[in-house]
N, C-alpha and C positions, 0 to 999 in steps of 0.2 A: 201363780199355775200358769203353764204353758197351754195356748189355745189349739184345738185339733182339727181346725178347718184351713190350716196352711200347713207348708211345708215346715218340719222341725227348724231348719234354720232361719227360716221367716219368722216363725212364730218367737223364736230365741232373739231374733234382731228386733221385735218389736217389744219384748220383755227389757231390753237394755235401752231403748229410746223411752219407755214411759219411766225406767228407772232414772234415767238422767234427767228427763223431765220434772220428775217429783222431787228430785234432791235426794234421793233414795241410795243412789249410786255413787256419783262423784263427789269426790273432796271439794275444798277450796281452792286447790292446785287444779282441778279438773281431772286428778287421776282416778282411773275406775279400778276396782279390785282385781286380782290376778285372774288367770284365765282359770286356775283351779276352784277359787271362790265362786267366780260366775257362774262356771258351770255347774256348780253345787246348788248354787241358791235358784238358778233357774230351771233347773232337772233335766239338763241334755249330757252329751256326751261331751268332750273336750274338740273332737273334730267338729262337731255340729258346731258348736259355740265359735271356733276359729272361722267357720265360713259364714257365721251370722257376723262377726265383727268384720270380716273383708268384705261383706256386703254394706255395712255402716261406713266402714272406710272408703269406698269407692262412691258414695254419697256424701261424702264431706261431714260427716256427723263427727267421726273421730279421729284421732291422730296416732298412731302405733310406732312407738319409737323403741327399736331394737335395743336390748338390754336394760331399759329404763322403764317400759309399761303401756298403757295404752289410756290417753288423753282425751276428753270432749275437746272437738275442734274450738281453738280460739276465738278463731274468725267467722264462725257460724252465727250467722246473724239472727236475731229474733224480733219482730214486729209486734208488739202488745199493744193493744188498743180497745177501745170501748167501741159499740156498733150504736150507741145512741146517736150521734152525730155523723151526718153523711158527709164523707171525704174521701178522697182516693188513696189508695196505697202508696203513690208516690210522696203524696202531702204527710202522710201518717211518718213514713221513713225519713223525710227532711226534718222532720219534728224531733225525731229521736237519732240524728245523725247515722243513719243506715244509707249507705248508697246503693240505690238501685235504679235501672237503666233496662231501656227498650232491648231487646234481643230479634229474635225474628220476628217479622210481621206480614201477616197476609191479609189483603184486604180484596174482597172479592163481591162484585154487583151481581145479585142473583135473586130468584122467587124465594119467597119465605117459605120455609117448612111447615107442615101443619102444625108441629108443637110452638113453631115461633107465631104463626097466626094467632094461636089461641092465647098465647104470653103476651103478646103485642093488642090484641083485642080489635083486629083488623079485617079485611076482606080477604078471602084466599086469593092467593098468587099476587101479592103486594109486593113489587119489588124491594128488598133490603139492601141495606151494606153490611155485609159480615166482617167483622175487623176481630183477627186473631192474632195474638203476639205472647210469646215468652217474655216474662221479666227475669231479669238477671240482678245478683249480687255477688260482687268478686268473681266475675266468672263463671259462676254458678246459676244454673235455673231455679226458681225459687217458687214460681206462679205462671200459670197458663190462663190467659184472661180471654173471652169472647164477648163481642158486643154486637149486638145486631140491630140497626136504625134504619126505619122506613127512609127511602130515598128522597120523598119531598120534606123530608126534616133536616137530614143531611145529603148535601151533593158529593158524590166520589171526590170532583175535583178540589173539593174545600180543604179536603187533608193534606195534598200535596206533599211537600217535604216537610211541613211544619208540626206534622203528629207526633208528639211524643209519649205516646202509650196510654195515656189516661183519657177516656172518651167522656168521662164527667167533667173532667178539668176543661177539657177543647168545649164542649157546650158552655160551660161556666163563663169561659172567657168571650167567649162569640155573644153571650147573652141573650140568644133567641132559639127557641123559645124559652121564657123562663122558667126554671124550674123549681118546686117545692118540695117533693119527698120520695122517698123510695121504699118499695114493698121488698123485705129481703128475707129469705128463707136460707139456714143454716144447717147443713147435714153434713154426713159422712159418705165417701164413695171409695172404692177400691179402684186403683189405675188399670185402665185396661192397657194394652198394647201400644195404643197410639200416645197416651198420655205419659206413660211409663218411658217411653221413648224421648219424648219433649222433653220432659224433667230429670232424665237420667236416672230413674228409679227402678226398680223391680215391677213386673208385672203383679198385680193384686197389693199393691203397698197401700195403706191407705191416706187419703187425701182428705183435707177440708175443703168443702164447697158451698161458696155462695151463689145463689140463683136470685136475682133483681130485676124489680121492673121499675124503670126510673120515671115519675109523673112528672109534666108539665104542670102549668099553673091554670089550663084549660082544663086540665083531668086528663088529659091524653096520656098512654103510656107511650114513650120518644125512644125509650132503649131497654131492650132485653138484654141482661147480661150473664154469664155462668163465669165464676172465678173459682180455679181450683189451684190451690196452696197446697205445697211439698210440707210434710210433716218435720214440727221442729223449728221452721223458720217464722210461725205465726201463731199468735195466742190472742185470742178476741174474747172479750167479757160483755157483758150485760149487766148495768146497774139496775136494781130492779126495788121500787119504794114499796115498803110493808102496807098491805091493806089493813088500815086500822078497825074495820068492822070486824064484829065478834064472827068468828066462821059457823057456818052450817054444817050440820051433819049431813052427809051426804045420803039423796034418796035410793041410788041403786049403787049395789058394790061395782067396784071396776071389773071389767070382762078378764077374762084367765089371760095370762101374758101381758097384762096393761098395768100391772101393779107397778110400785117404784122400782126401777131399776129393771124391769123388763120389757120387751119389745120395742120398736123404733122409736127415737127420740127427735124431735123435728122443733127447732126454736123460730120462730115468724117476728122480724124486727121491723117497726116502720120507723125509718130514718130521714130525719128533715135537718 
């Protein structure tokens, strides 16, 4: 069913994306159903569906071949990984043979914002190095990454011309300070105007967001990062062991709106 909090075309586009990702729409050759069939299944007019498909084509998710049909883009990369082990997106991509490189990169030395001060657990007005960049694959932006590192941990001159896009890999290669684990929160966020522009998406498109605090062996947080992933390019999972203890009956019923499938969902992962 089409959701009512977005324009009809954006709703229809999301329905198509979800159908592709679940395997319910495209055949083995990547061919999608006809416009008539799709419009009926989604519950929108042919004109609205064409607008939705146009948006997906601009985003590189599909390819429309005149007189043949609409296909899932064969070059559309997908990084599939577990979150239990801490490793960079670049390392994940190399392991599965997906080419990823850094696009536009901005490095700025400034005072930490209140949110960054809280996340890094450090005094106010501490100078930090803010590094933000777009990650590319096949000429298309697929992620926007922001790292905030105190300048007493990383001197801006150290990055020079050797920075390749991964702050984690850079700090690991340097070896100082020794790193132990990351506290990561996984959430969804609608793309604002700036993110939509950087990732060549439509405003309010859904993004997968990872918010992480990277810890050194001393217990200090040495990096606060925000990572925004374009829909369809990444799929993360977590392996969860079954609790062998007998389940206990809940003492208090769940509050309204917090039953299974309702309200916000947040996954917090400790990665080491």
